[in-house]
C-alpha positions as CSV (number, residue, x, y, z in Angstrom):
1,M,-0.7,-7.5,23.9
2,A,0.1,-5.7,20.6
3,M,-2.2,-3.6,18.2
4,A,-1.5,-4.1,14.7
5,E,-0.1,-0.6,13.0
6,N,-3.9,0.3,11.7
7,G,-5.7,0.2,15.4
8,R,-7.2,-2.8,14.4
9,K,-6.9,-6.4,17.0
10,T,-4.3,-8.7,15.7
11,A,-5.8,-12.1,14.7
12,A,-4.0,-13.5,17.7
13,E,-6.9,-11.1,20.2
14,Q,-9.9,-11.5,18.2
15,T,-12.0,-14.9,16.9
16,P,-11.9,-14.4,13.4
17,R,-14.8,-15.0,10.9
18,M,-14.7,-18.1,9.3
19,A,-14.7,-17.2,5.4
20,F,-14.5,-20.6,2.3
21,G,-13.3,-20.3,-1.4
22,L,-10.6,-21.3,-3.5
23,A,-7.1,-21.6,-3.3
24,A,-4.0,-22.9,-5.2
25,M,-1.8,-25.0,-2.4
26,D,1.1,-25.2,-4.6
27,I,3.1,-24.2,-7.8
28,S,0.5,-26.8,-9.9
29,G,-2.2,-23.7,-9.4
30,V,-5.1,-25.9,-9.1
31,L,-7.9,-24.6,-7.2
32,S,-9.6,-26.1,-4.6
33,P,-11.9,-25.8,-1.9
34,F,-10.6,-24.2,1.3
35,T,-11.5,-22.3,4.2
36,F,-9.8,-20.0,5.9
37,P,-9.9,-16.9,8.9
38,R,-11.1,-13.7,7.9
39,R,-11.1,-10.2,10.5
40,N,-14.1,-9.2,12.3
41,N,-15.4,-6.1,10.6
42,G,-13.9,-2.9,12.4
43,P,-14.8,0.7,13.2
44,S,-13.5,1.9,9.7
45,D,-14.3,-1.3,7.7
46,V,-16.8,-2.7,5.8
47,T,-18.0,-6.6,5.3
48,I,-19.1,-7.7,1.4
49,K,-20.5,-10.4,0.6
50,I,-19.0,-11.3,-2.8
51,L,-21.2,-11.8,-6.0
52,Y,-18.9,-11.7,-8.8
53,C,-15.3,-12.2,-9.3
54,G,-13.2,-11.5,-12.1
55,I,-9.6,-13.6,-13.2
56,C,-7.2,-11.5,-14.2
57,H,-4.2,-13.0,-15.9
58,S,-2.4,-11.7,-12.7
59,D,-4.1,-14.5,-11.0
60,L,-2.9,-17.3,-13.3
61,H,0.6,-16.2,-12.8
62,S,0.2,-16.1,-8.9
63,I,-1.3,-19.3,-8.5
64,K,1.3,-20.9,-10.8
65,N,4.0,-18.6,-8.6
66,E,5.5,-17.2,-11.7
67,W,6.5,-14.3,-10.1
68,K,7.7,-16.3,-7.2
69,D,6.4,-14.4,-5.0
70,T,3.5,-16.8,-4.4
71,V,2.8,-17.6,0.2
72,Y,0.3,-20.6,-0.7
73,P,-2.0,-21.4,0.1
74,I,-3.1,-18.5,-2.3
75,V,-6.8,-17.6,-3.0
76,P,-6.5,-15.2,-6.0
77,G,-9.4,-12.4,-6.9
78,H,-8.7,-8.8,-7.2
79,E,-12.2,-7.8,-9.5
80,I,-14.5,-8.3,-7.2
81,T,-17.8,-6.8,-7.1
82,G,-21.1,-7.1,-4.4
83,V,-23.3,-5.8,-1.3
84,V,-22.1,-4.6,1.8
85,V,-23.4,-6.6,4.5
86,E,-22.1,-5.1,7.3
87,T,-20.3,-1.5,8.5
88,G,-18.4,-0.4,11.2
89,S,-18.8,2.9,13.2
90,E,-16.9,5.3,11.8
91,V,-17.9,4.3,8.2
92,L,-19.9,7.6,6.3
93,K,-20.1,6.8,2.2
94,L,-20.8,3.5,2.5
95,K,-24.3,1.8,4.2
96,V,-25.8,-1.7,4.1
97,G,-27.2,-2.4,0.8
98,D,-25.1,-1.1,-1.1
99,K,-23.1,-2.5,-4.5
100,V,-19.5,-2.1,-4.0
101,G,-16.2,-3.0,-5.2
102,V,-13.1,-4.0,-4.3
103,G,-10.0,-4.0,-6.8
104,C,-6.1,-4.5,-6.4
105,L,-5.7,-2.7,-3.2
106,V,-6.9,-3.1,0.4
107,G,-4.2,-1.3,1.9
108,S,-1.8,1.7,1.9
109,C,-0.4,3.9,4.7
110,R,-2.0,6.7,4.4
111,S,0.5,9.1,4.9
112,C,3.4,9.1,2.2
113,E,3.3,11.8,-0.7
114,N,1.7,8.7,-3.0
115,C,-0.8,8.7,-0.5
116,I,-1.5,12.1,0.2
117,H,-1.8,13.1,-3.6
118,H,-4.0,10.1,-3.9
119,K,-1.5,7.7,-5.6
120,E,-2.0,4.9,-3.3
121,N,-1.5,2.4,-6.0
122,Y,2.3,3.7,-5.4
123,C,2.5,3.5,-1.6
124,P,5.7,1.4,-0.6
125,K,3.7,0.0,2.2
126,L,0.7,-0.9,0.1
127,L,-1.3,-4.2,0.3
128,F,-2.9,-6.2,-2.5
129,A,-6.2,-7.9,-2.3
130,Y,-4.1,-11.5,-2.2
131,N,-0.9,-12.4,-1.2
132,S,0.3,-9.3,0.7
133,L,1.4,-9.4,4.5
134,E,-1.0,-7.8,6.9
135,A,0.6,-5.7,9.7
136,D,0.0,-8.8,12.3
137,G,1.5,-11.0,9.4
138,S,-1.5,-12.7,8.2
139,V,-2.0,-13.0,4.2
140,T,-4.4,-11.2,2.3
141,R,-7.5,-13.4,0.7
142,G,-8.9,-12.3,-2.7
143,G,-12.3,-12.6,-4.0
144,Y,-12.5,-16.2,-5.2
145,S,-14.4,-16.4,-1.4
146,N,-17.5,-15.6,-0.1
147,E,-16.9,-12.7,2.1
148,I,-14.3,-9.9,2.1
149,V,-13.7,-7.4,4.9
150,V,-12.1,-4.1,3.6
151,E,-11.1,-0.7,5.1
152,E,-14.0,2.1,3.8
153,H,-11.3,3.9,1.7
154,F,-10.3,1.1,-0.4
155,V,-14.1,0.6,-1.3
156,V,-16.1,1.7,-4.4
157,K,-19.1,2.4,-5.0
158,F,-21.3,1.2,-8.4
159,P,-23.9,3.4,-9.9
160,E,-27.3,2.1,-9.3
161,G,-28.4,-0.2,-11.9
162,F,-24.6,-1.0,-12.8
163,P,-24.2,-4.7,-14.1
164,L,-22.0,-6.1,-11.6
165,D,-20.9,-9.2,-13.7
166,R,-19.9,-6.9,-16.4
167,G,-18.3,-4.4,-13.7
168,A,-16.0,-6.5,-12.3
169,P,-13.0,-6.1,-14.3
170,L,-13.3,-2.6,-14.1
171,L,-11.8,-3.0,-10.3
172,C,-8.4,-4.2,-13.0
173,A,-8.5,-4.0,-16.2
174,G,-10.8,-0.5,-16.4
175,I,-8.3,1.7,-14.1
176,T,-5.4,-0.2,-15.6
177,V,-6.5,1.9,-19.0
178,Y,-8.5,4.7,-17.7
179,S,-5.7,5.9,-15.1
180,P,-2.8,6.5,-17.9
181,I,-5.5,7.9,-20.2
182,R,-6.1,10.6,-17.9
183,S,-2.8,11.2,-16.2
184,F,-0.5,11.0,-19.4
185,G,-2.9,13.5,-21.1
186,L,-4.2,11.0,-23.9
187,D,-8.3,11.7,-23.0
188,R,-8.9,14.9,-25.4
189,P,-10.8,14.7,-27.8
190,G,-9.5,14.3,-31.5
191,M,-6.3,12.5,-30.0
192,H,-4.8,9.5,-32.2
193,V,-4.5,6.9,-29.5
194,G,-3.3,3.4,-30.4
195,V,-4.3,0.2,-28.5
196,V,-1.5,-2.9,-28.6
197,G,-3.7,-5.8,-27.7
198,L,-7.2,-6.9,-27.6
199,G,-7.7,-8.5,-24.7
200,G,-9.1,-7.8,-21.0
201,L,-7.0,-4.8,-21.3
202,G,-7.3,-3.5,-24.3
203,H,-11.3,-3.9,-25.7
204,V,-12.0,-1.9,-22.2
205,A,-9.3,1.1,-23.4
206,V,-11.1,1.0,-27.1
207,K,-14.4,1.6,-24.9
208,F,-13.1,4.4,-22.7
209,G,-11.2,5.8,-25.2
210,K,-14.4,6.0,-27.8
211,A,-16.0,7.6,-24.5
212,F,-13.4,10.1,-24.3
213,G,-13.7,11.1,-27.7
214,V,-10.3,10.5,-29.3
215,K,-9.4,8.5,-32.5
216,I,-8.3,4.7,-31.4
217,T,-6.5,2.4,-33.8
218,V,-6.2,-1.3,-32.4
219,I,-2.8,-3.0,-33.0
220,S,-3.0,-6.7,-33.2
221,S,-1.2,-9.7,-34.3
222,S,-3.9,-11.2,-35.0
223,P,-6.2,-10.1,-38.3
224,E,-9.3,-12.0,-37.0
225,K,-9.7,-9.5,-34.7
226,E,-10.0,-6.9,-37.2
227,E,-14.1,-6.9,-37.5
228,E,-14.2,-7.2,-33.5
229,A,-12.3,-4.3,-33.4
230,I,-13.9,-1.7,-35.6
231,K,-17.4,-3.0,-36.4
232,R,-18.6,-3.9,-32.6
233,L,-16.2,-2.2,-30.0
234,G,-16.5,0.9,-32.3
235,A,-12.2,1.2,-32.9
236,D,-11.3,4.0,-35.9
237,A,-8.7,1.4,-37.4
238,F,-6.9,-2.0,-37.3
239,L,-3.5,-2.4,-37.9
240,L,-1.9,-6.0,-38.4
241,S,1.2,-6.0,-36.3
242,S,3.2,-8.3,-38.9
243,D,1.5,-6.4,-41.8
244,A,5.1,-3.9,-42.5
245,Q,3.4,-2.2,-45.0
246,Q,0.3,-1.0,-42.5
247,I,3.3,-0.5,-39.8
248,Q,5.0,2.0,-42.4
249,K,2.2,4.1,-43.3
250,A,1.6,4.5,-39.4
251,K,4.8,6.2,-38.6
252,G,4.3,9.5,-36.6
253,S,0.9,9.4,-36.2
254,M,-0.3,8.6,-32.8
255,D,-0.2,10.9,-29.8
256,G,-0.2,8.1,-27.8
257,I,0.3,4.1,-27.0
258,L,-1.4,2.0,-24.3
259,N,0.9,-1.3,-24.8
260,T,-1.3,-4.1,-23.2
261,I,1.2,-6.7,-24.5
262,S,2.3,-9.3,-21.6
263,A,4.9,-11.3,-23.7
264,K,8.0,-10.4,-25.3
265,H,7.5,-8.7,-28.7
266,A,9.4,-5.4,-30.6
267,L,8.9,-2.2,-29.2
268,L,10.6,-0.4,-32.1
269,P,7.7,-0.3,-34.2
270,L,5.6,0.8,-32.1
271,I,7.7,4.0,-30.9
272,L,8.2,4.8,-34.5
273,M,4.4,5.4,-34.6
274,L,4.5,8.2,-31.8
275,K,4.8,11.5,-33.2
276,S,7.0,13.4,-31.7
277,E,6.6,14.0,-27.7
278,G,4.4,10.9,-27.8
279,K,4.2,8.8,-25.1
280,M,3.8,5.1,-24.8
281,I,2.3,3.3,-21.6
282,M,3.5,0.4,-20.8
283,L,0.6,-1.8,-19.4
284,G,1.4,-5.4,-19.7
285,A,4.1,-7.4,-17.2
286,P,6.3,-9.5,-19.6
287,D,8.1,-12.2,-17.5
288,Q,11.4,-11.8,-20.0
289,P,13.2,-8.3,-20.7
290,L,12.4,-6.2,-23.9
291,E,14.8,-4.5,-25.8
292,F,14.2,-1.2,-27.1
293,P,16.5,1.2,-29.0
294,V,16.9,4.5,-26.9
295,L,17.7,6.5,-30.1
296,P,14.3,7.0,-31.1
297,L,13.2,8.7,-28.4
298,L,16.2,10.8,-28.0
299,L,15.2,12.5,-31.4
300,E,11.6,12.8,-31.2
301,G,11.7,13.3,-27.6
302,K,8.9,10.4,-27.4
303,V,8.4,9.2,-23.7
304,L,8.5,5.6,-22.4
305,A,6.7,5.2,-19.2
306,G,4.6,2.8,-17.3
307,S,1.6,2.7,-15.2
308,C,0.2,0.6,-12.7
309,I,-3.7,0.1,-11.6
310,G,-4.7,3.8,-10.1
311,G,-5.3,5.2,-6.9
312,M,-9.3,5.0,-5.1
313,K,-9.9,8.5,-6.3
314,A,-9.7,7.4,-9.6
315,T,-10.6,4.5,-9.5
316,Q,-14.2,5.7,-8.0
317,E,-13.9,8.4,-11.3
318,M,-13.8,5.6,-13.3
319,V,-16.7,3.6,-12.1
320,D,-18.5,6.7,-12.1
321,F,-17.5,7.9,-15.9
322,A,-18.3,3.9,-17.0
323,G,-21.9,4.2,-15.5
324,K,-22.5,7.4,-17.1
325,H,-21.6,6.4,-20.3
326,N,-23.0,2.5,-20.2
327,I,-19.5,0.9,-20.4
328,A,-18.7,-2.6,-18.9
329,A,-16.4,-5.2,-19.5
330,D,-17.1,-8.1,-22.3
331,I,-17.3,-11.2,-19.9
332,E,-17.9,-14.9,-20.2
333,L,-19.5,-16.0,-16.7
334,I,-18.8,-18.7,-15.6
335,S,-19.2,-21.1,-12.0
336,V,-17.0,-22.0,-9.4
337,D,-16.5,-25.8,-10.9
338,Y,-15.4,-24.2,-14.3
339,V,-12.6,-22.3,-12.8
340,N,-9.4,-24.7,-13.2
341,K,-10.4,-25.4,-17.3
342,A,-10.6,-21.6,-17.3
343,M,-7.3,-20.9,-16.1
344,E,-6.2,-23.0,-18.8
345,R,-7.8,-21.4,-21.8
346,L,-6.4,-17.9,-20.2
347,A,-3.1,-19.6,-20.5
348,K,-4.0,-20.2,-24.4
349,G,-6.0,-16.5,-24.7
350,D,-8.8,-18.6,-25.2
351,V,-11.5,-15.6,-23.6
352,R,-13.1,-12.8,-24.8
353,Y,-12.5,-10.6,-23.3
354,R,-12.5,-11.6,-18.9
355,F,-14.3,-14.7,-17.3
356,V,-15.5,-13.8,-14.4
357,I,-16.9,-16.4,-11.7
358,D,-20.9,-16.3,-10.6
359,V,-19.5,-16.6,-7.0
360,S,-22.8,-16.1,-5.0
361,N,-25.0,-18.0,-7.3
362,T,-22.3,-21.4,-7.4
363,L,-19.9,-21.1,-4.2
364,T,-20.8,-23.6,-1.7
365,P,-18.9,-24.1,1.5
366,P,-16.8,-27.0,1.4
């Protein structure tokens, strides 16, 4: 009988443990109780009792098959925090009782150039926390569930005393903004960085940017967010994207821009805000193509780039940095019974700034 590529027994060779959670069964995206198998804890695995799970906009896209790749039933969730309840014989860095997190990644080949250089997020064989196919053909299931079994390499440890409810969104939103700040050199004190959009990603970007000592300007289409951005989150300035005078005044002023917008929008005004050789990093995933003129990039050596989450080394570094600087997401903690309503509100942008499910206290077996 064949073994899976990672050396674990295939699903056919073992009696799996049963887990339970919430799943979408079809394109309606309605989440309902669901019981499903998890693999048993292998030598390099840890089993985690899930305490909290953030709701990412990617979850909403996935349950409604908006990216046209959903395998139903789907158990979403990749902003997972919890406590280790079992460890394999080869686990070295974690022990039972540790407070930990699992983000978007739960597997990669571990041998390609990207993996060797701690960029597992760009591995051609990466496995996402949900809706990915394991080597044995089973589908990964995410954090809207009572427990998860993950290879130790893809688990991060939280600092002692870190609030795991507010820490959960860091496993996606946090690393999504932290990684480009670091890898594109936008973390040097005194630099000027724009943050486009003040949502789940944007508000955490402001916090990380200020901790690095950079000047942060929030760029938003919502005038009511100005007070929030400056007085509560600590941004240095606010630009209303519909105010032509403000946008004109900001031309050529920024070393970098983190663009978190996932809807169709104009790129030219943002590109013009960059200094020569400035960098705009695309972090959102609009469902329609965006248009941009090449000439402003050519004439001033500006860079338009993309970034997707981060590798495991960077993710652990991000969590440690967040602990040191007291950075956590602003959340609305909800019960399992409220998840479908939360998805409706998320689709309308009605959340400040992340829904987090109180899994351990509100999820009961179906």
